[in-house]
Structure formats: structure tokens, C-alpha cells
Phi, psi and omega in degrees: 000134179282149177293150180259117176245135181226134169229161183247151174226132174289154178242170177299336176275114184298341179271356181247140178230137181261124177254110188257134183251164178269022177206163182280132176263323186229137179305142182309135179091352178252153173209156183222126183247129181238099182284348179197173182299320182300325181294337181288349180254002184297139180299135179090349178212024179300128184226109174299325179299308180299318179301316179293325179294329178290351176288340173286127186297337182275346185286125180252335183200146178230134180230129181243132176201151174041247181246030181215160172238128173255125179248131176253127184259173175283170182288334186281332186273138176265133180304323181302332182271349184232349188295319181293318178296322180294314178298318180298315178302312181298319180298312179295319180306313182278331175295330178270009176059038174286150184279153173282316182235155175272329185219178182305137181278163180254154181282146177289152187278010177272354178300133179288130179241161184302329183279353179293138175288164177303323180293316179296321177300317180296316180299312181298322179295316179297315179300314182293317187275326187248321187271312185306312181302320180292318181293319178295327179295339177263008176087019181232191177208155176229139176220151180292136176251304182195167175221128178261107183303319185295318185261343183077019182266125174261132175252133180234158174254129176255131183228173179068224183294341179289333182288114180081008180285134179300330182266003183294326178294318178296316178300317182297312185280310186282330183258294188293312181297317180301313180296311182295320181292331177283321186271337179230092188305334180283349177279128180250331182204157177232131178231151178268135179262132173072026179260000000 
């Protein structure tokens, strides 16, 4: 068994903390967002790890991607009072070989499919190649939701630390929208779905 090393990174969302591991938790390109305990039991993405993290009273949301877990806490709890216990729990959880998921995971919807128009393919490529790495470095994820050809509006889903982050609107407009409108001329605006 390999040793378990965990370090933490603050995210732009002050209520979210990224717990980074020295091994992959989720296959590259996939992510799973759990806004509550009930979501940890959903078919196709059931996660004992996320479910166990919700046993901590301060946990409001759990996000899993690549080699990290982003935990969003409530407003009342200070990270300084819970971060060591959370890291300790995660270390023991993986040292005892508990699973991240109960069943086969599902693919993220940014995967390019045959039915995608050339514009949608271009949008998904820009999101995957340019936007996703930056968003993941902050403990979140972005995925393509839809594109309206008539209006030029791209809808995206923001997850993890991006969900409810005070700076996510600025990131969306100043960063993501600016990049997409420059790289895909038919895109006129980007909006977040379900934030």
C-alpha cells in the first residue's frame, strides 16, 4: 500500500478548501459534485467517501475530481478549527482502503459526441483545454451544459468551490466569457446554470 499524503489549498471561495492527494481519486476528466447527503446515494455516482464526509456537521458540499476533494463548509465554522481533523479522517479513510465510489462512474457531459455541431465541439475543446485546468486548480470544475445557436449563449455548470463562490461571477464574465468569445466568434455570452 502506498503512503497517503494530503495537503490543503485555499480556494477563492472562503468556505471551500481543497484537499489534495498524492494519488488519483477520480479518472482524469471526470468530476462529481454532491450538494447534500442524499446526492451521495444517487445511481451512477454513489460515493461512500462523500457520504462519510457529510457526517461532519460543518460540511455543506463535497466535490471530487482528479486527485482532490473540495469541501465547502458552513459560514459559522472556522477552517482553523476543523482542518486537521478533516485531514486526519481522510488519511485514515484511505489507509484503510475504503472506496471512493460504490459503482461504476459516469462520464462528464463535456465529452465530444458525434451529434455535436462544429461550434459545440469548439466550445467543449476550449473549456477542456483552457478553462478546466484553471478552475480545477481552485478546487472546482466547469462543464458544458448547452449552446443556443440563435442567441450565441453558452450555458455552463460550475461545481465544487465555484458553486456559491463570491468571485465566480467575475471569473465567468471576465475570464471564461472573454476567452470563449475570442476563440469561438459565434459565442456572445456565457451564463452559469444552477448556481
